[in-house]
C-alpha positions, 0 to 999 in steps of 0.5 A: 921785660916784666913777663920775662922777670916773672917767668924767671922768678916762677921757675926759680921758685919751682926749683928751690924746694927740690934742694931740700928733699931727696930720695932715701938712696941718694943719701942713705945706705939700706945695707948699713943699719945702725942702732945708737943710744944717746941723749937728745940735744935738739929736735927740729920739726921742720919740712920736708924732714924732721931732725933728731940730734943725739949725743952718743958716747963711744967706748972711750967716753968720747961724745959724738953728735948724731943727726937723724932725719925723719918724717915731716911734722904732720906725719910725726903727729899721726904716729903719736909724737907730740912736739916738745912733749914726747921726746924732749932735750935731755931724754935718753933714746935708742935710735934705729935707722940707716947710715949716710953713704958718706960715713958722717954722723947722719942717719935716716931714722926709722924708729925711736925707742923712748926711755919708757920702752915706747917705740915711735916710727920716725921714718919709712923703711928704705925702698918702700916710699912712704912705708908704715906711717902708723905705729902698732 
């Protein structure tokens, strides 16, 4: 009985991480590039994907919150970002990436341009696996 329970727990443990990670093409559309400028409301340095949230105003002044998904924290560090230092709540940024297939306010974040003009890679280009992990 213990062996069966241990095996079940092991199998369950091996499948749980798969729910959090996905390929680019499952969620995002490489044919729908998007660039938006907004104010950072939250930054999540979590595995397997980091998330940057920005408030974006449309032409009528209506604000929409966008979630941008990117590299895990260790890769962000290698590309030059520092947690709670480089990109902070209240900063204005321009984000370039690829829109979610379902049309929601979700996008795959490829590049962030800070207010000072410095660019940071936040995720790989579509269809290339890891892509360029070093900012030039």
